[in-house]
Every structure is written in structure tokens, then in C-alpha cells.
Phi, psi and omega in degrees: 000138182277147176214129178272128180225168175279154178300329178297338180270352180297141179223153174305138181099341176288147182251112181277140178234157174273114185284338185092357178293146184290136175290346177298318183252354179224058185290345181256017178266116180283128186226021178280113187292143176143168181278136176287122188267336186202166174294331177297323178295321177297317180298319179297321179296315180295319181292337177281357176098002179282144182240342183220162177203157171258134174242154173262112186289353180255005180234157180089159182291337179298330184285340185293128176083000180273147180293142184285139174268163173302133184267161176299320181300320179295320179295317183292337181281347181281167178301145183265163180273064180227152170295149184298324184219123178293156182290332183229136178300153183303313183303319180288316184288332178300326179296310179293319183294325179297319178295317178297316181299315180296319178297320179295322177298318179297317179296316180300317179296314181296319181297312181297319179293322179295316180296316180297328181274358180077021181276178181268137179269137174253120186272352184296313183292314176301321180296318179297320180291323176298323175299323177293322177298316179299315181300319179294317180296325179291321181291314180196099184297339182294332186296304181291323178299318179295316181299326180304327184255348185264335181273117188246351190266357181263152184293137181303324181308322183264323183290329187299313179297320179295316180297316181295321177297313182295315180296318181296315180294315180299316178294322179299326177296321179291331179279352176089019178293146177280178187298317180294321177296319178295324179296314179298317180297317180295318178295318178297320178295318181297322185258010191299330182252018182298334179292345178289351174295343178265003179254130181303141179301328180299329177280315183298329183252014182294124182273041181199171180299137180286150172284162178306320180294320178294320180294327176300323177293319178297320182296342180279347190293326177296318179292322178293324177299318177298317180301319180298322187271343181296147178079014181245018175080012180277144178298155179301327180298323178293314182298320180289325176300318178293314187287338190242015184286350175252005173284151185238150181306322182274002177087010184263006183272193181217162011270348188247359180066033177295155182220156173057223184290352176290340177277127182298141179307323180291327175297322179291313181297313180296325178300318179294313180297323180299312181295317181300314182291321180297320180293323187266000182258148174282130180246176179297333187242004179196156173275157176282161175255164181294147181306321181297323178289323178297322177297325177295320177296314179300321179299326178289346181262357184299144176068347173262310179262334184229154185294156179306129175096335186292310180297319179299319178296320179295317180296317179293326177295313181290323182081165182293333181227085180305147179305135184100347179298139177261119189236149174258134182260162180300334180284350184095351177285160173239146183211161171259141173286118185253348179197135179283163179232087187306323182286328180223077189298340178281355184230067182282173171282139183238149171253105183284122186233337180225140175270190176305147182062025176059035174284125185291136181246164167289119186303136174213147183271138175222162173255127179300130182239147180292150175278189184299333180269002179085009183271156178291145177285351181280121182272316182199161172266135185242148176279113182296335181298331179294339178254008180067033185254133174261110183304325182295336177300329182262318185287326180196086184306324182286347180266350185283000000 
């Protein structure tokens, strides 16, 4: 199990892992995998300027004899924070959600281009589209959540804000936010990185660790984003969500080092959605990781970067196999997760599409059932891109 700690807490025998987090926003995160062999090694890491690291608490000699913590697998096996039955089937909602997603991409592109050109922003259209996102999330939250991870051909610069807005709103529905709260959260998510228009592209796309001076420029983007949006009639909650999405529960975030309850709730929610989307998205300098692995990284950040319970709620909301996940079964078959199962999250509804040796089948729906030992038939989550597969072709041909 992953756990994020400070470099000052590193000890010989701990096993450091590469979390996959971007060096653009985490330049002081040490990620060279391997077991820490000595205190001298810890000193070298600290002297190189690193301040944090992820360790695997189940690897390395340090883990031997230590009491076990609650595992991510145990958390994922519990009931999820979802309604038992969505109001609209996934296939139907994917059609509507695809149109909303495309409209949001157009707005995101227009907003960024307008800001870069020094033009005036009109908030009416983004607000209307966020209302459409909310309506889709209420009907079936799986549709937009799935689209966030299934659409691969659009530029990260534009998809990231849309994905964070969609994930935040969908999660917000599970947290019980009312419509006005969801609107503010969605707008803050959509605009959370608008301040990066003030950061040079050479820094944003740098394929290496940032220098301290470069990172200082990146750290200014939440505050600059608030400045861009001020005076446009947006609620204070939206402005704070934008300005505080990189603040951390433990006070190690930026730009102001806020801690605990001083960080606005929308900043915390957007922060979780931001990290999840960044980890699972393909960037100019790295490939994305599978959603299940991203949830493990987030679990390692709990209570240090985010308040107690928030990451756990997000993980339970997403579930062990988010809708759209491509999975390999014990039988050798491959399937897409087509519907979550809140009461038994390890046993979702599946769309069986390939037999052993990836022989294509006529798609049919089945419910994952436990084997004789009570275990899930799902062996692993697979990246469909490695097989040249477009999930939307199977989940909703008319939405692709």
C-alpha cells in the first residue's frame, strides 16, 4: 500500500516508489524506486532538495513486523457511495453526455484563447454548460466519469479542465451538494487551471524536473486564476475553489500554505479530481496510468494532503472498477465494466466482448459472479489502447 511521507520521515529499509505524479506540480517529490539502504542515502535525497516521497508499506525490510494498516483493497470491497440504480441507463446517457462533453471542450478552448488574447470573458455560456453537466451527473454519474477516461484524442490542455469539472460534479452529487453548490463546484473545476495561461509553455511542457525559479512561476497560477475571474460576478466559493486547489490539509501546498479547515471544501474536492485526472491522462512527457493505480496513489495521500475521509469517499464513489474499465477475467475473456454495483462493488455488470486469445465475440452483458472461494472473476484492469480498442465503440457506438 502506498503512503506519502516527508523526506524527514524516510528510514533505511523503506521502499520508495514512483507514484506517477507530474514533476511539473510536484518537483520536490522523490520518485527513484528502490529500498533506502542507509541514513546517508536519506541525507543525499534531502540535500538534493526533495521534500516528499511515496513508500510502499508492504515492501522493504522496514515493513517486516509492522502492524497492518487498512488496505485499499479492503476499502474498495465495501459498499460504494452511489445510488442503487441510475435514473437513465448508461447507453442512453452516454449519447447526451458526449454532446455535453464536446460543448464543454469548445468552451474550454474558447476561454483559454480569449484569456491569452486579453479578451473579455462571458460567464453565461460556461454556467449553462455546467448546469448540463450537473443534469447528466444526476441522471447517471457513470456516463461523464467514463467519458473523462475514454476520450483520448483531445489535447490535455482542454480536456483537463472539463474532466476535473465533470469528476468534481459527479463526486459532489454523491457528497450531497445541492444544485447551486454543484454549479459553483463545476465552474471552479472548469476554470481551476485558467491561471496557467500566465505560465510559459516551455515550463508547462518541460520534460524534466523544474528549477526552483520555474516552480515559483507554476505556484502562482492558482492566484493568477482568481485574479482573472474576479469582478465577473462569480461567487466567492468559485474563486476560492480555483485559488486553493493546490493547498493541502497538512499545510504543504501552495500558493499560501493553508492548512486544515482553512482550505475551502471546493478546493479540496477539486484537488482530488485534479490529481486523479492528471495521473490517468496522457501528457506531453508521460503516459497516463490506469484508474485503479491512480486510486492507490490518492489513498497514499490521505490525511496528509487531504482531510480524513475525503479520499476514501472518492475511492468508494469511483469503485474498484470504474465504468468503462477494460478487464481480464479468470476465464481468459475480456470485458468492459458497463455498470457499477454499489452493494457489491467487486462484482459489477460486464459487457463481454473478447474471448480467450482476444477472439472478438458478439457483445453480451453478464454480472460478475464470485468463484467457489468467493473471489471476483476479474483478474486485472487492462489498458484498451494497447490492443487498439476504442471502448466507446462497444459501450455506445452512437456516442463515439
